[in-house]
C-alpha positions in Angstrom: 118.1 39.3 109.1 121.6 40.6 109.8 123.3 43.6 108.2 125.7 41.2 106.4 122.9 39.1 105.0 121.0 42.2 103.8 124.2 43.5 102.2 124.7 40.2 100.4 121.1 40.2 99.2 121.5 43.8 98.0 124.7 43.0 96.1 123.0 40.0 94.4 120.0 42.2 93.4 122.3 44.9 92.0 124.1 42.3 89.9 120.8 41.2 88.5 119.8 44.8 87.7 123.2 45.2 86.0 122.7 42.2 83.9 119.2 43.4 82.8 120.6 46.8 81.9 123.3 45.2 79.8 120.7 43.3 78.0 118.6 46.4 77.4 121.7 48.3 76.1 122.3 45.5 73.5 118.7 45.6 72.4 118.3 49.3 72.3 117.8 50.8 68.8 118.7 54.4 69.6 122.4 55.3 70.2 121.4 57.8 72.9 119.4 55.1 74.7 122.4 52.7 74.5 124.5 55.4 76.1 122.0 55.8 78.9 121.9 52.1 79.6 125.7 51.8 79.5 126.0 54.8 81.9 123.5 53.1 84.3 125.5 49.8 84.1 128.7 51.7 85.0 127.0 53.4 87.9 125.5 50.2 89.2 128.9 48.5 88.8 130.6 51.2 90.9 128.0 50.9 93.6 128.3 47.1 93.6 132.1 47.3 93.9 131.8 49.7 96.9 129.3 47.4 98.6 131.5 44.4 98.0 134.4 46.2 99.7 132.1 46.9 102.6 131.1 43.3 102.7 134.8 42.3 103.0 135.3 44.8 105.8 132.3 43.4 107.7 133.7 39.9 107.2 137.1 41.0 108.7 135.4 42.7 111.6 132.9 40.0 112.2 134.2 36.6 111.1 130.9 34.8 111.7 129.5 36.6 108.7 132.2 35.3 106.3 130.8 33.8 103.1 131.4 30.1 102.5 
């Protein structure tokens, strides 16, 4: 498995985690817990954005890894 494919898999997994955390934040009863979930969603989103930027850089450096 190449670095690019591992990166894509990681991004996909993080998006799944982000969706799950969003769902949990909607279902949470406690306001404090909602804040914790929302903060986690924000953090995961930032990480995902950074990895997506890195993915684009890899695709520019190595065109064979470009997504279809």
